[in-house]
Each structure stands twice: as C-alpha cells, then as structure tokens.
DRENMITI-41829 format. One record per residue (C-alpha): x, z, y; residue in one letter. Coordinates in steps of 0.5 Angstrom, whole numbers, always signed. Example, Ala and Ser with C-alpha at 12.3 -4.5 7.8 and 13.67 -1.06 7.14 Angstrom:
<recs>
      px      pz      py   res
     +25     +16      -9     a
     +27     +14      -2     s
</recs>
This chain:
<recs>
      px      pz      py   res
    +172    +225    +260     m
    +171    +232    +255     t
    +172    +230    +247     i
    +172    +235    +242     d
    +178    +232    +237     v
    +178    +236    +230     q
    +184    +235    +225     k
    +183    +235    +218     t
    +188    +235    +212     f
    +189    +228    +212     l
    +194    +228    +219     s
    +192    +221    +221     s
    +185    +222    +220     v
    +180    +226    +226     l
    +174    +227    +228     i
    +172    +226    +235     i
    +166    +228    +238     t
    +165    +225    +245     p
    +161    +230    +250     k
    +154    +228    +252     r
    +151    +228    +259     f
    +144    +229    +258     e
    +138    +229    +262     d
    +131    +226    +264     d
    +133    +218    +264     r
    +136    +219    +257     g
    +144    +220    +256     f
    +151    +218    +257     f
    +158    +218    +254     e
    +164    +215    +254     e
    +166    +213    +247     t
    +174    +211    +248     w
    +178    +213    +254     n
    +186    +211    +254     s
    +189    +216    +258     s
    +183    +222    +255     s
    +185    +221    +248     f
    +193    +220    +250     k
    +192    +227    +252     k
    +190    +229    +244     y
    +196    +224    +242     g
    +191    +217    +240     i
    +195    +213    +242     e
    +193    +206    +240     t
    +192    +199    +242     s
    +185    +196    +239     f
    +185    +189    +238     v
    +178    +189    +235     q
    +172    +192    +236     d
    +165    +191    +230     n
    +159    +193    +231     h
    +154    +192    +224     s
    +147    +194    +222     y
    +144    +196    +215     s
    +137    +195    +214     r
    +137    +198    +208     e
    +139    +205    +205     i
    +145    +207    +202     a
    +148    +200    +204     t
    +155    +200    +202     l
    +160    +197    +207     r
    +167    +195    +207     g
    +173    +198    +204     l
    +179    +197    +207     h
    +187    +197    +206     y
    +192    +195    +210     q
    +199    +195    +210     s
    +205    +193    +216     p
    +205    +189    +219     p
    +198    +188    +219     y
    +194    +195    +219     a
    +190    +197    +224     q
    +186    +204    +226     d
    +179    +205    +225     k
    +174    +208    +230     l
    +168    +209    +226     v
    +162    +211    +230     r
    +154    +212    +226     c
    +149    +211    +232     t
    +143    +211    +228     q
    +141    +215    +222     g
    +147    +218    +218     s
    +154    +215    +215     i
    +159    +217    +210     l
    +166    +215    +212     d
    +171    +215    +207     v
    +178    +215    +208     a
    +183    +216    +202     v
    +190    +216    +202     d
    +194    +211    +197     i
    +201    +212    +200     r
    +204    +214    +194     k
    +210    +217    +197     k
    +206    +221    +201     s
    +204    +229    +200     p
    +197    +228    +201     t
    +197    +221    +196     y
    +190    +221    +192     g
    +187    +226    +197     e
    +180    +224    +201     w
    +175    +227    +206     i
</recs>
C-alpha cells in the first residue's frame, strides 16, 4: 500500500491520502491497512466505522468531544462532493490550545 501522510501543526491531526489504482474498469484504493499505517507511526484499533450521507448542501454533522478512557481516533472520508472537517485543540494544557485546522 502506498499512502501519502501529511503532518499538520496539530500533532495528532494527519492528512492521509491513499494511492489510487485506475484502469478502464474504474479504480481501487486501500483505505486502511494497519501494517502500512504502522510504518508511519499510526497505530490505533478502530472500534467503530460509520458512513453517513447528507442530501442537503451545507449540512452540519456532529461535534465530537471525547476524553480518556472513552477517547477514539477518527478517520474521516468524503466519497463525493466536498467536506469541511475541523479539528480544534481544546486541551487547556496543550501548547496548541485553541488552535484549529
């Protein structure tokens, strides 16, 4: 698997782009492979996978705040159209407190 991992100024937020293999039938891409991600220091155990669809433009979905022991990593994907996904650091003792991407 080939992926492009882009770090952001918020250390726990990464932009991951999988390599897409295209031919006359369409395309294939591997969106998650734990051993490949591990090479980039991404080690997590996904406990839940959700898929949603929004009919209306500018639909707002979810505000998620989680703290240990119930914190979860998030993998967000947009399969059609566009998305604005925002991560905000609200950890008061963090050097990037209040910053967002």
